[in-house]
N, C-alpha and C positions, 0 to 999 in steps of 0.2 A: 415454624419451618426450623428444621435442625440444620447444624453446618453441613451436614452431609448432602443434603437435597440442595442447597444453593446453587452448585455449580451445574447441575441437571437442566436448569431453566436459562432460555435465551432471555433476550432484555426484554422482548414482549412479556415473556411469561413471567417475570419478576415483577413487572410493572402492573401485571393483571392481579398478582397475589396482593401488591400494597393497596391498589385500588379497591379490593375485596376486603380490606382490614384484616388479613390472615397473618401478616407480618408488617413491620414498620419501616421507613427508609433507614431510620437509624440502626435498626436489627440487621438489614441488609447491607449497609454500610461495614457494621462491625464483621459480618461475614467475609466480606471481601478482603478488608484489612489483614483478618487473621489468616487467609490463604495467601496474601502477599507476604507476609512475615514467614509462614511455613515455607512456601516455595521458593522466595526469590534467592536466598542463598544458594540455591542449586542451579537456578537459569540465568541469574543477573538481568532480569527485564526491567525493574523499576530502579531509576537513579536518582529521582526525587520524590520523597515522601511527603505529599500533602494531606495527610492524616488528619491533622487538626483542623483544617479548612474543611475537609468532608466531613469531619464530624458536624461541624457547625452548620454547614450547608443541608446535611440532611434532617437536621432539626426543624427546617422550613423557615417562612413558606417556600415551596418549590413551583416552577411554572407547572401549567397542567398540561404538559406534554405526552406523547406517546411513551416517553421514558422515564416518567416522574418517578424518582428516587433510585434509578438503576446505575450502579457503579460504572466509572469510565475513567480511561487513561489516555494521555495524550504525547505523542511523539514530541522529544524536546528539540525540534527544529521548526521554524516557519511559524507555527501557530504562537501568539502570545497570552499567556496567563497572569492576569495582575497580580504583582507581589511575587511571583516566582522567578526563579533564575531560568535563563535561556542558555545553555552552554553550546548548543549545537554539535555537542559531542567534542568539542575541541578546548584544549587547553587553554588556548588564546580567549576565548570568551569566557572560560571558567575562572582565569585569572585576574581577568577585568571586572567579574562580578556583574554581568549583564543581569540586569533585573527587569522585567517588564512592568510599566507604570499602569498599564490599562489591558482589559482583554482584546484581542483582535477582533475582527468582524465574524470570521467564522466562529471563533469560540463562543460570542453571544450566541450564534445560531445553536451552538451544541447546548450551552445552559439553556435555551427556548425549548429543548425538547425535553428538560427534565432530569437530565444526567448530573449524578453527583461525581465530580472528578477527584481521583484519589491522589493522582500523581504523575509523573513525566516518564517515560521511558527511554531506552538504551539505543543507541543508533550509531553507524559509521561517523567520522568526522565530517561534519557539513552534509552528510548523505551520499557522499561520493561513490562509495562502494556497493556492492551486491552482498555483502555479508556484514554481519554486527559484530565486529572486533576492534572497537577503538583502542587507542593507547589509554585516553582518560580513564573509562570506565572499565575496560577488560571486555573478553569477550562475553555475548549473551550465546546461551546453550539451549538447544532444540528440546522440548519436553518430551518429545517421541524417543530421543536418545541424546543424552548431554555431551556425547562426543563428536556432535555433528552442529552445522550451521543453522540458523534460525532464518538466514537471509538477510537481505537488507534493502532499502535502508530502514525499513520501519519493522526490524526485526525484534526489538523490545516489546513494542504492542502487539505483535503475531504470538510470540513465547507467552505473554501475560494472558492471553485470550485462548489458546491452545490449552494452558494450564488450569484453564477453569478460576482464575482469579479475577477476571471482569469477563461477561459476555459478549463485549466489542470494545475496540479502542481505535484511536484516530491514527492516520498514517500519511505520508505523502508519496507520489509517484512521478518519478521524473525519468526513469528509464525501466521501470518494473519494480519500484521500491514498495508497491503495495501487492502487487501480484506474486513477486518472486516469495516474499515471507510468508504470504497466504498459502502458495504452492507447498513450501518447505515445512509449515506447520498444520495443515490440514483444514484450511478455513477458505471462507468465501472472501474474495478481495476483488472490490470493483474499482477500476480506474475509469472516472466518469468523463464524460465529454469534456473538452477545456472550457473553463468559465461556467460549468454546470454548477458547481460549489464556487459562487463568487469569492475571489479573493478580497474584494472590498477595498476602500482608499487606501490600506496599508499593505498592499500585497506587492507592488512595483512590478506587476505582471508576470512574476515567476518565471523566467525563461521563456519569454514570448508565447505561453501557453502550455509548454512541454509537461511544465511541474502542475499536478494537481493534488487536491487534498480529498480523503473520504475517509471511511472507517473499514475494519477488517472484523468480520463476525462469525460466529458460527453457523449462521442460519440466513437462507435468502431473505425471510420476511424482516428481520433486523436490518438489513441493508436497505431495504425497500423502504421502510418506515423512517429510517434516518435521512435517507436522500430526500423523501417528502418535505422534510423539515428544512434540509440545509438548501437544497437544491432550487432555490427561487433567485430570479434574475436580481441583481444589483440595480438598484435606480439609476438610470444614467449611463448604464455600462454600455463602452462600445463593442463590448464583444460578446454579448448575451447570446445562449444558443437558442435554437428554436424551442418553442415552449412545448412542454409534453401534452399528449392528447388528455391525460387522466392521472390521478395519483398512481404511484407504482405500487401501492398496496393493494389496489385494484389489479392491476397489470397481473401480478402473480396469482391471481385466481382465473385469468384467463388462459384459454389453451393457446400455445403459440403457433397452430396451424402447421401446415407441411411447409418447412422452410427449406431452402436450396443452400446448402452449407458446404465450402469448400474446405479440404483439409489438406494439412501439409508438414512433413517434418524436414522442408528445405531449409537450409543455413546459409549464412552469408559466406561462410568459407568453403562450403561445399563438402564439408566432413559429414560423416553419417552421426547421429546421436545415439546416445547409450541403449543398447538393445532392448533393456527392459522398457525402458521409456518409449521407444518405437513400438513395442507390442500393446502397451497401454493406449498409446494413440490408434492405432488401427481397431484396437476393442471399441474404444470410444466410438468412433466411425461407424462400426458395425451396429452397435446398440442404437446409435441415431437412426440407421437404416432401419431398425427393427421397429422404432417409435412412429415410422412413417415419414421421415425427412428424406430427402436426397441428398446424399454425401458423397461429395466428388473430389477425387484426389486433384488437387491444382495448388501451385505456387504464387505468391504475389505477384510475379510477372514484372518485377523489375530488378535491377542490380543493387541487390542487398549490400554487397561489399562497399559498392559507391556510395550508398545512402549512409552509412556508418563513416565513411571517409572524409564525407564533404561537411561534417558538423563539429570538427575538432576545434577549430578557431571561432566559430561562434559560440559554442559551449563554453570553451575557454573565457573569451570575452565576457560572457554573462557572469561566469564565476567570479571574474574579476571585478566586475561591476558592483556585484552584492559584496564582496569583501570589503571593498572601497566605503560602501555605507557603514560597514560594520568598524572598520578602521577609522573612519570620521567620527562616528558613535564613541568609541573608546579613547580615541585621542591620541593613538601611537600606532607606529607598526609592529606587527607580531615578532618576539625574539625567535631567533633561530629553534629553540627546542619547544616552541608554543604550537606549532603546525608539524603535522606528520609528512613525510617525505613525499607521498603522492599529492598531497594538498599544496607543498610548495611547488610542485613541477606544475600543477594545474595553475595555481597563481602567477607564476612567472611566465608560462606560454600565454597565458590570457591575456597578460599585460603586455605581449610582445604583438598580439594581432592586429593589424591596421583596420582602419574603417571600411577600405575597399575590400578586404579579404571578408571581413565578417558579412557586410551585406551581400558579398558574391555567393556565399555559401547560403544565407537567408533565402536568396532568389533560388538556387538550385535545389535547397530542401522544399520549398514549395512546388517545384515541378515535380519533383519525385514523389511528394505527398499525392499528387494529382495521380499519377500512376497507381499508388495502392488503391486510391479510392474508386478508380476505375473498375477495380474486381468487384466491387459493392452494386455495380450496374447491373452484375449478373447472378450475384449472390446476396443472400441475407445475412450470413454469418461466415467468419473463417476460423477454424478450428486449428489449434497447434497445441504440443505441450507449452507450460510455462518456461519449463528448463529443458537443457538438454542431457542433463544427468538427474538421479536422485539427489537428494541434498547431501552436499560434501562434507567431509570433515573438518573440524575446526583447525584451522591454521592453512588449510589449502588455497584459500585465496585472502590471507592475511597482508594488508598493504605494508606492514612494517617488517615483514620478514621475507615475501616472495619477490624477486628481483622484477622491475618494471616490465622487460620482455617476458617472462614466464608469465605475469601477472595478466598480460594482455591476452597471451594464448589460452589461459585458464577462463579469463571471462569469456571468451569467444565458444569453449566448450561448453561453461555451465549455463550461460545466458544468452541464446541465440535468437530468441524470440519476441520478448515484450516492446522493445524500444520503438521500432516503428511507429506504433500507434501512438506514442507521445508524440511522435514529429508530427502526425497528420492531425491530432487533438479528437480522434475516435474512441468510443468507450469499450473496453475490454476487460474482461472479467475471469479470474482464476476460481475453479471450482475443485473442492477435495474429493474427486472422484477415485482416485487411484491409489494404490499402496505397494511401494516396493517388496521384494521378496524378503528384505532384512527390517520390514516394520516401519519404513519411512514414508512420509505423505509423498504423492506424486499429484500435482493438480494439473487440469487441463484448461486450456486458456481460449474463450470464445469472445472473439472481436465483431462489432456491429458497425452499420452505417453510422456515421456523424449524427449525434443528438439521439440515437436510437438506443437508449439504454432500455427501452420497453420491451423490444423483442429480445434482449439479453434475459430481462428479469423473467419473462414468461417462459424461456427456454431454461434457465436455470431453475425455477420451481419446478418445471417438469422432470428434469433429471435428478432434482433432491427427492422427488416421489419415487423414481424408478430406482436409484442407486444411492438409498439413504446413507449418510455419514453419520448422522448424530450420534450412535451408539458406539462408533469407534473412538476410543479414549487413549491418551498417551499414558507413559509410565508414570510422569508426573502430573497428577490431575487431582482436582476436586479435595 
């Protein structure tokens, strides 16, 4: 296998080559490292190079999982890798030299799939924003056009996959942080049902289930195969989702049948989305009809502005609680210059929230979430774009330079769709179905019933065949 061929394979394709003896895990690892060194100066996706560890790991023995020997990257947030620093994109953790003593539970599951982990990827500070432009590491740039954002908060992972450095990478999603970068970088990005990938005893319930971890990939089958490995209930978990009926790798071989699909461009602020995105949404609905599905214009049927408004203190208090754990571990409060302005504001506001306010918002969120789920009594899938605009330029959402008032307005303009499904815990997938006139990816988002990843995988596999994206490559590639 030549270096040129490496990036043309997805994860399962590379694993098949290695299983057949056509190439070794060590050779594949070197191919990935070569690409990382060649492309990273332009896109700034990788912030910790674990190449020596990866080379040693590739020499084996490796677990006999579906991705045996396949290069992999992890986001520098939440997940813990033994012996590696965990900065969370923040000077505070970086200055304190936070290093994890053990692999976290999910990391152990990734290793059991057979992957060889090369390093850690760029992210906004503590994953707060929908763009990856942290003060600590600098902006991560989109391989399709380096003047544009990769999205966030899993932007580094998305950029590395889009550039062909690795076929898939880990991310986390609290308000769209897998689906947004998948959309901006032209990838498959699934936000799983809450606790489908257990956080295990070291997770502290990540925002009461709002935050989930999974991968971004270039193919639907890689996403299905990895979730078959990682999406196994944690023993004694109080939140285990309903069990799947069969492996997801079998689901993607099954026809989805005739689905009832609601679709909408309705936003919380009532403003129209970018006309190019609107046109692609309508074309996607028409394509679904042509495939035999029923596509019906229908909004969520709830007060979306109210949904966003009643979670500020709840989310803030949760962030403050997480920061307290980090502060206790480091042994001191952050210095004024060790947190970005938006992070300081989130921490201060979270510390002011009362128990009554937090619990009231939690109760309200549960009731509004029931309203969202009511739509799925009538429909199988809900379709929207992932974003309200094509990928914005670097700086448009920079939390260091954009005034807070403008930042909030721009967030509402660019990211009006993903967050409700974090609040309800439902699965939601971004598929790279569309491209802007300027050559930037535009993802469409399909959300399903609680715990029904199976329907999303079947539909995603159908759309991948109908509207293939594998041959589309960014300017920085391979």
